[in-house]
C-alpha positions as CSV (number, residue, x, y, z in Angstrom):
1,M,-0.1,0.1,0.1
2,I,1.2,3.5,-0.9
3,S,-0.2,6.3,1.1
4,L,0.1,10.1,0.4
5,K,-0.8,13.4,1.7
6,P,-1.4,16.6,-0.1
7,G,1.8,18.0,-1.6
8,D,3.5,14.6,-2.5
9,D,4.3,14.0,-5.7
10,L,1.4,12.1,-7.6
11,Q,2.5,11.0,-10.2
12,K,5.6,9.4,-8.5
13,A,3.4,7.3,-6.7
14,F,1.4,6.2,-9.6
15,A,4.6,5.4,-11.5
16,S,6.5,3.2,-8.9
17,A,3.4,1.4,-8.4
18,S,3.1,-2.4,-8.6
19,P,0.6,-4.1,-10.1
20,G,-2.2,-4.6,-7.4
21,D,-1.2,-2.2,-5.4
22,T,-3.5,0.6,-3.6
23,V,-2.8,3.8,-3.3
24,R,-4.3,5.9,-0.7
25,L,-4.8,9.5,-1.1
26,A,-5.5,11.4,2.2
27,A,-8.4,14.2,2.4
28,G,-6.9,17.4,0.8
29,E,-6.0,18.8,-3.1
30,Y,-3.7,17.5,-5.1
31,R,-3.0,20.3,-7.7
32,A,-1.1,18.0,-10.5
33,K,-1.5,16.2,-13.9
34,S,-0.4,12.7,-13.7
35,S,-1.5,9.7,-15.6
36,I,-1.4,5.9,-14.6
37,S,0.1,3.1,-16.8
38,V,0.0,0.1,-14.0
39,P,-2.7,-2.3,-14.4
40,G,-4.9,-3.5,-11.6
41,L,-4.1,-0.3,-9.2
42,T,-6.5,1.2,-6.6
43,V,-6.7,4.2,-5.5
44,V,-9.2,5.3,-3.0
45,G,-9.6,9.0,-1.2
46,E,-11.1,9.8,2.0
47,G,-14.2,11.5,0.1
48,A,-15.4,13.1,-3.1
49,D,-15.9,16.1,-1.2
50,S,-12.4,15.9,0.9
51,T,-10.4,14.4,-1.8
52,R,-9.6,16.4,-5.1
53,I,-7.0,15.6,-7.8
54,V,-6.9,18.9,-9.9
55,W,-5.4,20.6,-12.7
56,D,-6.2,23.2,-15.4
57,D,-5.4,22.8,-19.1
58,Y,-7.7,23.5,-21.6
59,A,-7.4,23.0,-25.4
60,K,-6.4,26.7,-26.6
61,K,-3.5,26.1,-24.4
62,L,-0.5,26.5,-26.1
63,D,2.7,23.8,-25.3
64,K,6.2,24.7,-25.2
65,N,6.5,24.2,-29.2
66,G,3.4,27.0,-29.3
67,K,0.9,24.0,-30.6
68,E,-2.5,23.8,-29.1
69,Y,-2.9,21.6,-26.4
70,N,-6.0,19.9,-28.5
71,T,-8.6,18.0,-26.3
72,F,-7.1,14.9,-25.9
73,R,-4.3,16.6,-23.9
74,T,-6.1,18.2,-21.0
75,W,-7.3,15.9,-18.9
76,T,-6.4,16.3,-15.3
77,L,-5.8,12.3,-14.8
78,A,-5.1,10.1,-17.8
79,V,-6.3,6.1,-16.6
80,C,-3.9,4.0,-19.5
81,A,-3.9,0.5,-17.8
82,D,-6.6,-2.0,-17.4
83,G,-8.2,-2.9,-14.0
84,V,-7.7,0.0,-12.5
85,T,-10.6,1.2,-9.6
86,M,-10.8,4.5,-8.3
87,R,-13.2,5.1,-5.1
88,D,-13.8,8.5,-3.2
89,L,-12.4,11.1,-4.5
90,S,-13.1,14.0,-7.0
91,I,-11.2,14.2,-10.4
92,V,-11.6,18.3,-11.0
93,N,-10.6,20.5,-14.3
94,D,-10.9,23.9,-13.6
95,A,-10.2,26.1,-16.0
96,L,-13.5,27.3,-16.6
97,H,-14.6,29.7,-19.2
98,P,-14.9,26.7,-22.4
99,E,-16.5,28.9,-24.3
100,T,-12.8,31.3,-25.0
101,K,-10.5,28.7,-24.0
102,G,-12.0,25.5,-25.3
103,Q,-12.5,21.6,-24.1
104,E,-11.3,21.1,-20.5
105,V,-11.2,17.1,-19.9
106,A,-11.1,16.0,-16.1
107,L,-10.8,12.2,-16.6
108,T,-9.7,10.1,-19.5
109,V,-10.2,6.2,-19.4
110,Y,-8.2,4.4,-22.1
111,G,-8.2,1.2,-19.8
112,D,-10.3,-1.7,-19.9
113,D,-12.4,-3.2,-17.1
114,F,-12.2,0.0,-15.3
115,T,-13.9,1.2,-12.2
116,M,-15.1,3.8,-10.2
117,E,-17.4,4.4,-7.4
118,R,-18.8,7.1,-5.2
119,C,-16.5,9.7,-7.6
120,R,-17.4,13.4,-8.9
121,L,-15.6,14.7,-12.2
122,T,-16.0,18.2,-12.7
123,S,-15.3,20.3,-15.7
124,T,-17.0,22.4,-18.2
125,Q,-16.7,21.0,-21.6
126,D,-15.9,17.1,-22.5
127,T,-15.4,16.2,-18.7
128,L,-14.9,12.4,-19.3
129,F,-13.9,11.0,-22.2
130,L,-14.3,7.0,-22.5
131,G,-11.5,5.6,-25.1
132,P,-11.1,4.7,-27.0
133,L,-10.8,7.4,-29.9
134,P,-12.9,6.9,-32.9
135,A,-10.6,5.2,-35.8
136,D,-10.1,8.3,-37.8
137,L,-8.4,10.3,-35.0
138,I,-6.0,7.6,-34.0
139,E,-4.7,8.1,-37.7
140,R,-4.9,11.5,-37.5
141,Y,-3.5,12.1,-34.3
142,E,-0.4,9.9,-34.8
143,G,2.8,11.6,-33.9
144,F,0.9,14.1,-32.1
145,L,-0.4,12.2,-29.5
146,P,1.5,9.7,-27.5
147,D,0.3,5.8,-28.1
148,M,-0.7,5.3,-24.6
149,L,-3.5,8.4,-25.5
150,R,-4.0,5.9,-28.8
151,R,-4.9,2.7,-27.9
152,D,-7.0,0.8,-30.8
153,K,-8.5,-1.7,-28.1
154,P,-12.1,-1.9,-26.5
155,C,-12.3,-0.3,-23.3
156,A,-15.2,-1.2,-20.7
157,Q,-15.9,0.9,-18.0
158,R,-18.4,0.8,-14.9
159,F,-19.1,3.9,-13.0
160,T,-21.6,3.3,-9.9
161,D,-23.0,6.5,-7.5
162,C,-21.0,9.1,-9.1
163,L,-21.8,12.5,-9.8
164,I,-20.4,13.8,-13.5
165,E,-21.0,17.2,-14.4
166,G,-20.6,20.0,-16.7
167,T,-21.8,21.7,-20.1
168,V,-21.2,20.2,-23.5
169,D,-20.7,16.8,-24.6
170,F,-19.5,16.2,-21.0
171,I,-19.3,12.2,-21.1
172,F,-17.8,11.2,-24.7
173,G,-15.7,8.7,-26.8
174,C,-16.3,5.5,-27.9
175,G,-15.9,3.1,-25.1
176,K,-18.2,0.5,-22.9
177,A,-19.4,2.5,-20.3
178,L,-22.1,1.7,-17.7
179,F,-23.0,4.6,-15.3
180,D,-25.2,3.1,-12.6
181,N,-27.1,5.2,-10.2
182,C,-25.4,8.2,-11.4
183,E,-26.3,11.4,-10.8
184,I,-25.7,13.5,-14.4
185,R,-25.2,17.5,-13.5
186,S,-25.4,19.7,-16.1
187,L,-23.5,23.4,-15.2
188,L,-24.3,26.6,-16.4
189,D,-23.0,27.7,-19.7
190,A,-22.6,31.3,-20.9
191,R,-24.1,29.5,-24.4
192,N,-26.9,29.0,-22.9
193,I,-27.1,25.6,-24.1
194,G,-25.6,22.3,-23.9
195,Y,-25.5,18.4,-24.3
196,A,-24.9,15.6,-21.8
197,A,-23.2,12.5,-23.7
198,A,-21.9,12.7,-27.1
199,P,-20.8,9.1,-28.6
200,A,-18.8,8.4,-31.4
201,H,-19.2,3.8,-31.7
202,A,-18.3,2.1,-34.6
203,P,-21.0,0.6,-36.9
204,E,-20.0,-2.9,-35.2
205,Q,-20.5,-2.1,-31.3
206,T,-23.3,-3.3,-30.1
207,K,-22.7,-1.6,-26.5
208,G,-22.1,2.0,-25.7
209,F,-23.1,4.3,-23.5
210,T,-25.6,2.8,-20.7
211,F,-27.5,5.3,-18.1
212,H,-29.1,2.9,-15.7
213,N,-31.0,4.2,-12.9
214,C,-29.1,8.0,-13.7
215,R,-30.8,11.5,-12.4
216,F,-30.2,14.3,-14.8
217,T,-30.0,17.0,-13.1
218,A,-28.9,21.1,-13.2
219,A,-27.4,23.7,-11.5
220,P,-28.9,26.7,-10.4
221,G,-29.5,29.0,-13.5
222,V,-29.4,26.6,-16.4
223,A,-32.7,27.2,-18.1
224,E,-35.7,24.8,-18.5
225,G,-35.1,23.1,-21.7
226,S,-31.5,23.9,-22.7
227,I,-30.4,20.5,-22.5
228,W,-30.1,17.8,-24.5
229,L,-29.3,14.5,-23.1
230,A,-27.4,13.0,-26.4
231,R,-26.4,14.1,-29.3
232,P,-24.0,11.3,-32.0
233,W,-20.0,13.2,-31.9
234,R,-20.0,10.2,-34.8
235,D,-22.3,8.4,-37.1
236,Y,-23.7,5.0,-35.0
237,G,-23.2,7.0,-31.6
238,L,-24.8,4.4,-29.0
239,C,-26.6,5.4,-25.4
240,V,-29.5,3.5,-23.9
241,F,-31.6,5.3,-21.0
242,D,-32.5,3.0,-18.9
243,N,-35.6,4.1,-16.2
244,C,-33.6,7.3,-15.5
245,T,-35.3,10.8,-14.1
246,Y,-34.7,14.3,-15.9
247,G,-35.2,17.6,-14.8
248,P,-37.0,20.5,-16.5
249,H,-33.5,21.8,-18.3
250,I,-33.8,18.4,-20.2
251,A,-35.6,19.2,-24.2
252,P,-38.2,17.6,-24.3
253,L,-36.8,16.9,-28.2
254,G,-34.4,15.2,-25.8
255,F,-31.7,14.2,-28.9
256,D,-30.0,16.5,-31.2
257,K,-28.3,15.1,-34.6
258,W,-25.2,17.9,-34.3
259,N,-25.7,20.4,-36.4
260,D,-26.4,20.3,-40.4
261,T,-25.4,16.4,-40.4
262,D,-27.4,13.4,-40.7
263,R,-26.5,11.3,-37.7
264,D,-30.4,11.0,-36.9
265,R,-30.7,8.8,-39.7
266,T,-27.6,6.5,-38.1
267,A,-27.7,7.0,-34.1
268,R,-28.7,4.4,-32.0
269,F,-30.6,5.8,-28.9
270,Y,-32.5,4.2,-27.0
271,E,-34.6,5.3,-24.1
272,M,-36.9,3.1,-21.5
273,P,-39.2,3.9,-20.9
274,L,-39.6,6.2,-24.2
275,S,-41.0,10.1,-23.1
276,P,-43.3,11.8,-24.8
277,G,-42.1,14.1,-27.3
278,R,-38.8,12.7,-27.9
279,V,-37.3,13.0,-31.7
280,P,-39.1,10.0,-34.0
281,W,-35.8,8.6,-34.6
282,A,-35.8,7.8,-30.7
283,K,-36.3,4.5,-29.9
284,T,-37.2,1.9,-27.0
285,M,-36.4,-1.6,-26.9
């Protein structure tokens, strides 16, 4: 077991751990950008309100070579190993103002068999990325993103009793992810519109994002009907909403087709039971 307190080197601890180790984080703020590449690691805090991992990168920030960070380098924490478990902590990107700074990822997961329990993920646009990347971006970012951020393999993730909050597309990617009994909270955005999920699954994927017994809530000031449950980031994005509850901030139509695309013809969005007034291309199982 590895025990840390605020001020200790989080990245050094993750890198020096052995497969199957447990890293315990005492209450407090760990201001660090870090990644996990050790399989089977368990990271445990003292509660989502007490133990916080925080950083503030954003897409339009320039790196030392004068290149923009791009969405996929803005994470506060990147999990790049299989079998990782995280409990009782928060991961935060506090850059804010995405309307001028661009996307701001809190947690990136490229690992399979990932589990998160009783945690809080907080940012604005693109809070949680669930790998892998869409195939076209794996190819596009060769030489730009390191190999650990371009893993071309299926990844399954499970989130239980978590709070995930953001503004635009704040749960996105191609992972096979189950959100069980989670709160999905929309935050106030200067653009006065938001989207909870942005799936990008390939057509051969038969499981995408599943929201089971989740509560879709909003922070004070979020306008009624201003938030969409999901929009397809790629043509065949797949989302299932099973026995969820929705606040008045959710648009009655439920789903957006993504700007001027024809993705309403191919996107796979299911809701059980299907709420009255949803777009005609939403389905029930």
